[in-house]
N, C-alpha and C positions, 0 to 999 in steps of 0.2 A: 768274187762268186764262189757257189759252193760244189757242182758239179762241172763245171765247163770251167776253164780260164777266162779272166775278162775279155774280151774282143773276138769271142767266137762266134761267126758269121753264120753257121751253119750246125745242127746237131741231132741226133736221134733221141726221141722220147721212148721209153722202153719199158714195158711191164713183163715181169717173171713170170712166166704160167706155173712154179714152183711153190714160190714164197710168197709173189703177190706184191713184191717190191717193185716201185715205178721212179726211173731215174732217167737222167740225162747222159747221154754218151757222145763222144764226138764222132765215132761210127755210125754210120746211116745203113748197115747191112740189114736185111731182114730179120737175121736172128742172131745173136749173140751170147755170148756167158754171163749169168748176172753175176755181179760182183762179188754179193753175198753168198749166193749160192756154189761160186766157183772154189772155194777153199774147201767143201763137204762134198764135192766129187766120188762118188763110187766107182772107179774105173774098170770094175767087175760086171761088165753088161751081159745081159742076156742074149739068147739065140733070137729074138724079136727086136733087137735095141741097135741102132747106131751110136759111135761115139757123138755124132752129133746131136742126136737126140737126150742124149746124158748132160753134153756140156753146155750146148747152146738153150738153155731154158728163156732167154729174156727175146719177147718180140717185139719189132719195131711198131709203135701204136702212130705215129705221126712225126716227119720229117720237119725240121723247126728250123725257120732261116731267115736271117735277118739279124743283124746284131742288137736291136732293141727289142725283137720277139724273144732270142733266146735270154736275153738277161731277165726280161720277164717271168718267163716260163720258169728259169732257175730261182728265181725268188718265189716263185709260187710252193714251187716242191719243196725247196728250204723250210718255209714254216714249221711244217712237220717237225722236220730235224731242232730246229731253235726253240722248241715249245712255244709257237705261237706268237711271238714277239715281231711282230711284224713296223715295229716302227723306223726300222733301219732299213724299208724299202723305199 
């Protein structure tokens, strides 16, 4: 699978509020750092910001449970990365 390892039974479906990227993660917390935006974090925060607001930009949309459901969601999200070649699904 593309986002999570084969055999994963539970994962989180996230959307980054900063870049709009949607991805799967083994974590299921409400907010986590976006893998794409994490490398570009500006740790110089202002007086109205907290470090969590700057780093944890991805919000949990849905908790995916069940090995088949995780595999389906991973395959669907991977279509954009593979260029739409859905013959391998």
